[in-house]
C-alpha positions in Angstrom: 0.0 0.0 0.0 1.7 3.2 -1.2 -0.8 5.7 0.0 -4.3 5.9 1.4 -5.9 9.2 0.5 -8.9 10.3 2.6 -11.5 12.7 1.4 -10.5 15.5 3.7 -8.7 18.8 3.2 -5.3 18.8 4.8 -4.1 21.6 7.1 -2.2 24.4 5.4 0.6 25.9 7.6 3.8 27.7 6.7 6.5 27.8 9.4 4.0 27.1 12.1 3.3 23.4 13.0 4.5 20.4 15.0 6.3 17.4 13.6 6.5 14.4 15.9 8.6 11.3 15.3 7.5 8.1 17.1 10.3 5.5 17.3 11.8 2.7 19.4 14.6 3.6 21.8 17.9 2.3 20.5 16.9 2.2 16.8 19.3 4.9 15.9 16.5 7.4 15.0 17.6 10.1 17.4 20.5 11.5 15.3 18.3 11.5 12.1 15.5 13.3 13.9 17.8 15.8 15.4 19.4 16.5 12.1 15.9 17.2 10.6 15.3 19.7 13.3 18.6 21.4 12.8 17.9 21.6 9.1 14.8 23.7 9.7 16.8 25.9 12.1 19.6 26.4 9.5 16.9 27.7 7.2 16.4 30.5 9.7 13.1 29.2 11.1 12.9 28.9 15.0 12.3 25.4 16.3 11.8 24.0 19.7 12.9 20.4 20.0 12.1 17.9 22.7 13.5 14.4 23.0 11.0 12.2 25.0 12.7 9.0 25.9 12.3 6.1 28.4 14.6 5.4 31.3 15.9 2.1 29.9 18.6 1.6 27.2 16.5 0.3 24.3 13.2 -1.3 23.3 10.7 1.1 24.7 8.9 3.9 22.9 10.6 7.2 22.3 9.4 10.4 20.6 11.2 13.4 19.1 9.1 16.5 18.8 9.9 19.5 16.6 7.8 22.6 17.1 8.3 24.9 14.1 7.3 28.5 15.1 8.4 31.5 13.1 6.7 33.6 15.8 9.3 32.2 18.2 7.1 30.3 20.6 9.4 27.8 22.3 7.0 26.1 24.7 5.5 22.7 24.2 2.2 22.5 22.4 -0.7 20.1 22.2 -1.5 18.3 19.0 0.6 17.3 16.0 0.2 18.4 12.4 2.5 15.7 11.1 3.1 12.4 12.8 5.9 10.2 11.6 4.7 6.9 13.1 7.5 4.4 13.1 6.5 2.4 16.3 3.6 -0.1 16.2 3.6 -0.1 20.0 2.3 3.4 20.2 0.3 3.5 17.0 -3.1 4.2 18.6 -2.0 7.1 20.8 0.2 8.6 18.1 -2.8 8.6 15.7 -5.0 10.1 18.3 -2.6 13.1 18.8 -2.9 14.2 15.2 -5.0 17.3 14.7 -8.0 17.0 12.4 -6.7 17.7 8.9 -3.2 16.7 10.0 -0.9 14.2 8.3 0.2 10.7 9.2 3.3 9.3 7.6 4.0 5.6 8.2 5.8 2.5 6.9 3.2 0.9 4.6 5.2 -2.3 4.1 2.5 -3.9 6.1 -1.1 -3.1 5.6 -2.8 -1.3 8.5 -6.5 -2.3 9.1 -8.9 0.4 8.2 -10.3 0.5 11.7 -7.0 1.6 13.0 -6.9 4.7 10.8 -8.8 8.0 11.0 -11.1 9.5 8.4 -10.3 13.1 9.3 -6.6 13.1 8.6 -4.4 12.7 5.5 -2.7 9.3 5.5 0.6 8.9 3.7 2.1 5.4 3.4 5.6 4.6 2.1 7.1 1.1 2.1 10.2 1.9 4.0 11.1 -1.6 5.1 10.7 -2.9 1.5 12.9 -0.2 0.2 15.6 -0.9 2.8 15.4 -4.6 2.3 16.0 -4.2 -1.4 18.9 -1.7 -1.0 20.8 -3.2 2.0 21.7 -6.7 3.2 23.0 -5.9 6.6 20.2 -5.8 9.2 21.8 -2.9 11.1 22.2 -0.9 7.9 18.6 -1.5 7.1 17.5 0.0 10.4 19.9 3.0 10.4 19.4 4.0 6.7 15.6 3.6 7.1 15.8 6.7 9.4 17.7 8.7 6.8 15.3 7.6 4.0 12.2 8.8 5.9 14.0 12.1 6.6 14.5 12.5 2.8 10.8 11.8 2.2 9.6 14.2 4.9 11.9 16.9 3.4 10.1 16.4 0.1 6.7 16.5 1.7 7.5 19.8 3.4 9.2 21.3 0.4 12.7 21.4 2.0 15.7 21.3 -0.3 18.3 18.6 0.5 21.3 21.0 0.4 21.0 21.9 4.1 20.6 18.2 5.1 23.5 17.2 3.0 25.6 19.8 4.7 24.6 18.5 8.1 25.4 14.9 7.1 28.9 16.1 6.0 29.4 17.8 9.3 28.2 14.8 11.3 30.4 12.3 9.5 33.3 14.5 8.6 35.8 11.9 9.8 34.2 9.1 7.8 33.9 9.9 4.1 32.2 6.6 3.3 29.4 7.3 5.7 28.8 10.7 4.1 28.2 9.4 0.7 26.1 6.4 2.0 23.8 8.7 4.1 23.4 11.2 1.3 22.4 8.3 -1.0 19.8 7.2 1.5 18.5 10.7 1.8 18.1 11.0 -2.0 16.4 7.6 -2.1 13.7 8.9 0.3 13.3 12.2 -1.5 13.1 10.7 -4.9 10.6 8.0 -3.9 8.3 10.7 -2.3 8.5 13.0 -5.3 7.6 10.1 -7.6 4.9 8.2 -5.7 3.5 10.7 -3.1 1.7 14.0 -3.4 4.5 16.5 -2.7 4.4 19.0 -1.1 1.7 18.7 1.4 -0.1 21.6 3.1 2.7 22.0 5.6 5.7 24.0 4.3 9.0 25.3 5.5 10.1 28.6 4.0 13.4 30.2 4.6 13.3 33.0 7.1 15.5 35.4 9.2 13.5 34.8 12.4 16.3 33.0 14.2 18.5 36.1 14.0 21.7 35.8 16.1 20.3 33.3 18.6 22.0 30.0 19.2 20.7 26.5 20.0 22.2 24.8 23.0 21.2 22.5 25.8 20.7 24.0 29.3 23.1 21.4 30.8 25.9 22.3 28.4 25.3 26.0 29.0 25.4 25.5 32.8 28.6 23.5 32.5 30.2 26.4 30.5 28.9 28.8 33.1 30.7 26.9 35.8 33.9 27.3 33.8 33.5 31.0 33.5 32.4 31.2 37.1 35.9 29.9 38.1 35.0 26.3 39.1 38.0 24.0 39.0 36.5 21.1 40.9 33.5 19.0 40.2 32.5 15.9 42.2 29.4 14.0 41.2 27.6 10.7 41.0 26.0 10.0 37.6 22.2 10.5 37.6 19.7 11.3 34.9 19.1 14.1 33.8 22.2 15.9 35.2 25.1 13.8 34.0 25.5 15.8 30.7 26.1 18.9 32.7 29.3 17.5 34.2 30.2 16.1 30.8 29.8 19.5 29.4 32.0 21.0 32.1 34.7 18.4 31.4 34.6 19.2 27.6 34.9 22.9 28.2 37.6 22.5 30.9 39.7 20.4 28.5 39.6 23.4 26.2 39.9 26.3 28.6 41.4 25.0 31.9 44.9 24.6 30.5 48.0 26.1 32.1 49.5 28.4 29.4 53.0 27.7 30.6 53.0 23.9 30.9 49.9 22.9 28.9 48.7 20.8 31.9 45.1 20.7 32.8 44.3 22.6 36.0 41.0 21.1 37.0 39.7 18.0 38.9 36.6 16.0 38.1 35.8 13.1 40.4 33.1 10.5 40.0 32.3 9.7 43.6 31.0 6.4 44.9 27.7 8.0 45.8 25.9 11.4 46.1 26.8 11.9 49.7 30.5 11.5 49.0 30.3 13.9 46.1 28.9 16.8 48.1 31.4 16.0 50.8 34.2 16.4 48.3 32.7 19.7 47.1 32.6 21.1 50.6 36.2 20.0 51.3 37.4 21.6 48.1 35.5 24.8 48.8 36.8 25.0 52.4 40.3 25.0 50.9 39.5 27.9 48.6 38.6 26.1 45.4 35.4 26.8 43.5 33.6 23.5 43.5 30.2 22.1 42.5 28.2 19.0 42.1 25.3 18.2 39.7 22.5 15.9 40.6 18.7 15.4 40.6 16.0 14.9 43.2 17.2 11.5 44.6 20.7 12.9 45.0 19.3 16.0 46.8 17.7 13.6 49.2 21.0 11.7 49.9 23.0 14.9 50.3 20.9 16.4 53.1 23.3 16.0 56.0 26.2 17.7 54.2 23.9 20.6 53.2 23.3 21.2 56.8 27.0 21.1 57.5 27.8 23.6 54.8 25.0 25.9 55.9 26.0 25.9 59.6 29.8 25.9 59.1 29.3 28.5 56.4 31.2 26.9 53.5 30.5 27.8 49.9 29.2 25.2 47.6 27.2 25.2 44.3 24.7 22.5 43.5 23.1 22.1 40.1 19.8 20.3 40.5 18.4 19.2 37.2 14.9 18.3 38.4 12.9 15.2 37.3 9.6 13.7 38.3 9.6 12.2 41.8 9.3 11.1 44.5 11.7 8.1 44.9 12.8 7.0 41.4 9.7 8.5 40.0 9.9 9.1 36.3 13.7 9.6 35.7 13.3 10.9 32.1 10.3 13.2 32.7 10.4 16.9 33.8 9.0 18.6 36.9 9.8 21.5 39.2 9.4 19.4 42.3 12.6 20.0 44.4 11.9 23.6 45.3 11.0 22.9 49.0 13.6 20.1 49.3 16.3 22.5 48.3 15.0 25.7 50.1 15.0 24.0 53.5 17.5 21.2 52.9 18.8 19.3 55.9 17.3 19.0 59.4 16.9 21.9 61.8 16.3 25.5 60.7 18.0 26.0 57.4 17.3 28.3 54.4 19.2 28.1 51.2 19.7 30.3 48.2 17.9 29.1 45.0 18.3 30.3 41.4 15.7 29.5 38.8 17.1 29.9 35.2 14.5 30.1 32.4 16.6 29.1 29.4 20.2 28.1 28.5 21.3 31.8 28.5 20.4 32.0 32.2 21.8 28.5 32.8 25.1 30.0 31.7 24.9 33.3 33.5 23.4 31.9 36.7 25.8 29.0 36.5 28.7 31.5 36.7 27.0 33.9 39.2 26.2 31.0 41.6 29.9 30.8 42.5 30.2 34.5 43.3 27.0 34.2 45.5 28.3 31.1 47.3 31.6 32.8 48.1 30.1 36.1 49.0 27.5 34.5 51.2 29.6 31.6 52.4 26.8 29.1 51.9 25.4 26.5 49.5 23.7 27.9 46.4 21.3 25.7 44.4 20.8 26.3 40.7 17.4 24.6 39.8 17.2 23.5 36.2 14.9 20.8 35.1 15.0 18.1 32.4 13.1 20.2 29.9 15.7 22.9 30.0 18.7 20.7 30.7 18.5 18.0 28.1 16.8 19.8 25.2 18.3 22.3 22.8 16.7 25.7 23.1 17.1 28.8 21.0 18.6 31.4 23.2 20.5 34.7 23.2 24.2 34.3 22.4 26.3 33.6 25.5 28.4 36.6 26.3 31.0 37.3 28.9 32.7 40.4 30.2 36.4 39.6 30.3 37.0 42.5 32.7 34.7 40.8 35.3 36.5 39.8 38.5 35.5 36.9 40.8 33.8 38.0 44.0 35.5 36.0 46.7 33.6 37.8 49.4 35.0 38.6 52.9 38.4 36.8 53.0 40.9 38.1 55.5 44.5 38.3 54.2 47.8 37.5 55.9 48.6 41.2 55.8 45.4 42.1 57.6 46.0 39.4 60.2 49.6 40.6 60.7 48.4 44.1 61.3 46.4 42.8 64.2 42.9 42.9 62.7 40.5 41.1 65.0 39.4 37.8 63.4 36.4 35.9 64.6 35.2 33.3 62.2 31.6 33.9 63.1 31.9 37.5 64.1 29.5 39.9 62.2 31.5 43.2 62.0 29.4 44.8 59.2 25.9 44.0 60.3 25.0 42.1 57.2 25.3 38.7 58.7 28.3 37.8 56.6 31.5 37.1 58.6 35.2 37.1 57.5 36.9 33.8 56.8 40.5 32.8 56.0 41.8 30.2 53.6 43.9 27.3 55.1 47.5 28.3 55.4 46.9 32.1 55.2 49.0 32.8 58.2 51.3 30.5 60.3 49.8 31.6 63.7 46.8 33.8 63.2 43.4 33.5 61.5 43.1 29.7 62.1 39.8 28.2 63.2 38.2 24.8 63.5 35.3 24.2 61.1 32.6 22.3 62.8 28.9 21.4 62.4 28.3 21.8 66.1 27.3 24.9 67.9 30.0 27.5 68.4 30.5 31.1 69.5 31.6 34.1 67.4 35.2 32.9 67.5 34.4 29.4 66.4 34.9 28.0 69.9 32.6 25.0 70.7 29.8 25.8 73.0 26.3 24.6 73.9 25.4 27.9 75.5 21.9 28.7 74.4 22.5 32.4 74.0 25.5 31.8 71.7 23.5 29.4 69.6 20.6 31.8 69.2 23.0 34.6 68.4 24.5 32.5 65.6 21.1 31.5 64.2 19.8 35.1 64.2 22.9 36.2 62.3 22.3 33.5 59.7 18.8 35.1 59.2 20.5 38.5 58.7 22.7 36.9 56.1 19.7 35.4 54.3 18.1 38.9 54.2 21.3 40.2 52.7 21.1 37.4 50.1 17.7 38.8 49.0 19.5 42.0 47.8 22.2 40.0 45.9 20.3 37.3 44.0 18.9 38.0 40.5 15.8 40.3 40.7 12.5 39.2 39.3 11.4 40.2 35.8 8.1 42.0 35.5 6.1 42.3 32.3 3.2 44.6 32.7 0.0 44.1 30.8 -1.0 46.6 28.1 -3.9 47.8 30.2 -4.4 48.2 33.9 -5.3 45.0 35.7 -5.8 43.6 39.1 -4.8 40.1 38.0 -1.2 38.9 38.1 0.8 35.7 37.5 4.0 34.5 39.1 6.0 31.8 37.3 9.6 30.6 37.2 12.1 28.5 35.4 11.0 26.4 32.4 7.4 27.5 32.6 8.5 30.8 31.1 8.1 29.8 27.4 4.6 28.5 27.9 3.6 31.4 30.2 4.5 34.1 27.7 2.5 32.4 24.9 -0.4 31.9 27.3 -0.4 35.6 28.1 -0.7 36.3 24.4 -3.6 33.9 24.1 -5.4 35.4 27.0 -4.8 39.0 25.8 -6.4 38.0 22.5 -9.5 37.1 24.5 -9.5 40.4 26.4 -7.9 39.0 29.6 -4.9 41.1 30.7 -2.4 39.9 33.2 0.7 41.4 34.8 3.5 38.9 34.7 6.3 38.3 37.2 9.0 35.7 36.6 10.7 34.9 39.9 14.4 34.2 39.4 15.6 33.5 42.9 14.9 32.7 46.5 15.1 34.5 49.0 12.4 36.8 47.5 13.2 40.5 47.1 10.8 43.2 48.2 9.7 43.5 44.5 7.9 40.1 44.9 5.9 41.2 47.9 5.0 44.5 46.2 3.8 42.7 43.1 1.5 40.5 45.1 0.2 43.4 47.2 -0.7 45.4 44.0 -3.1 42.7 42.7 -6.3 41.1 43.9 -5.3 37.7 42.6 -1.9 36.4 41.6 -1.9 33.0 39.9 1.2 30.9 40.6 2.1 28.6 37.8 4.4 25.6 38.4 5.1 22.1 37.5 4.5 20.1 40.6 1.6 18.7 42.6 2.0 20.5 45.9 2.4 24.2 44.6 5.9 24.4 46.1 6.8 27.9 45.1 3.4 29.1 46.3 4.2 27.4 49.6 7.4 29.4 49.8 5.6 32.6 49.0 3.0 32.0 51.6 5.5 31.0 54.3 8.2 33.5 53.7 6.1 36.6 52.9 3.1 35.7 55.1 0.6 36.0 52.2 -3.0 35.0 52.5 -3.1 31.7 50.4 -6.5 32.7 49.0 -4.8 35.5 47.1 -2.5 33.0 45.3 -4.6 30.6 43.1 -2.6 27.5 42.0 -2.0 26.6 38.3 -0.4 23.2 38.5 0.8 20.6 36.0 2.7 17.5 37.0 2.3 14.6 34.5 6.0 14.7 33.5 5.4 16.6 30.3 6.2 20.3 29.9 3.3 22.6 30.7 1.7 24.2 27.6 0.3 27.7 26.9 -3.1 26.3 26.3 -3.1 24.4 29.6 -2.2 27.6 31.5 -4.7 29.7 29.6 -7.6 27.3 30.1 -6.8 26.8 33.8 -6.7 30.5 34.4 -10.0 31.2 32.5 -11.7 28.3 34.3 -10.4 28.9 37.8 -13.2 29.4 40.4 -11.4 32.4 41.9 -11.6 34.3 38.6 -15.1 35.8 38.5 -16.8 37.3 35.5 -16.4 40.7 37.2 -12.7 40.2 37.4 -12.6 39.6 33.6 -14.6 42.8 33.0 -12.2 44.7 35.2 -9.1 43.3 33.6 -10.4 44.1 30.2 -11.7 47.6 31.0 
């Protein structure tokens, strides 16, 4: 069966649609699908790609989604205009996700019963297996080149010239000339068959554009790893865990290039794969105490295992940076699905009264900038700093602003007393607050042979680091840590406010990877006359701007990707806000939240009355 044509008009879209590839994990399809997404990007058309994969090595379903959006919307979106269905296991759900008038492309080497098709979509069959069996004898080649053949066919259906794909193939296999020619041959095989036997092009088209501009495509984990390099990190200790491992791999790649002694050519960095998560954070704390800039990268289960050492670093006041690439929990949860579910675990990590600094990057650009800034904050505040990414940002390429760095920037090492100051007789008390900001002076080991030494401990101590269980000394220390946390609120990245075009009493607070969907949702709601002031929170502790934003609105929706409204809980607890003023907009099935989901939940929320709509649109 070459093609089944249904009596329905196909959707017509130019540079605004979703292509989704349904494959089997381990089939070699990922590189072909990624190459197709890059080809559209090379044509100047913005794309948002998402790799949806299982937590095993191979055999289970995997999807690769490409959202083509000349308007620049980078959030996930419901529905698919073109489904490339290569996995019989997920056939029914893949077919169900196609929008009416959309297109199904599948391997028609085996006939699909009529009752498993839909009458309201365009069905395009191509005998891929038969073509591969005729062209190749090796089973592995049949599988791998089948992926390239369907890429060539889809290019023909979308009216994409093969030049850009040929260039990408040459770049990918530049060290293997035979593979270049073989892959280009398979690409042409798919294109030629489609043009001869199928109706090309279909209603979905890709047209060259300049909408990408100077933006780059990079994964958040890679950007964060580069940020750690620019932030001065020389030590990484970690235990591998999805979805954070590629962050340390990125750090290693960039260190190999940039952390090289210009005199000797030796590498001047250390990356240690520890025996477990607890050991890794212990190594980070030890390195930081000695004056190095050190970090670990982990996910929710690792955060759980590191709790005791977080408390030590907080109470002994030792800098440390923790990149938490969040995934769906609790326990093992869904290791390859995204959530924002570690907010409370990180904010109050460890037993006893603790409060930690959190940074919430929205995209790879902020993964880079916050990744570097986290080390300045950790040194300045002498405390752990958590950078909370998630799988959606960390493991998917996003279009983002070019990563820039000011070479004149100096590292902020905070209050470090020098040998000269100690020699001059300056009073040194390791936990003595001389400036009233809660931040004390410290010394590096070996600063002075007789002065400025102290014993770092996790037990109670006085202002001069002397062990004591005197209640007044303990309370004095704990109050000073609160002053330091208040100082942190003035140093962390400020929230970003986007006012509505008209006066409104309705606001929205969001953070991290919800940003792409939230901005699109605001446009959708504005088109229906519902205006919202937006605030993207970028850090905890919250600045006064956050409290002022909430006070200025009757209702402020809090959008987040977890079940228990964790950021909202922080807002209520820390700012003493009436919970009724902060309606929850939640999403936690492991997929990224979409603009449509946000818009529909805001419109349908019981707290939003018709009168509120009228006021917001007046």
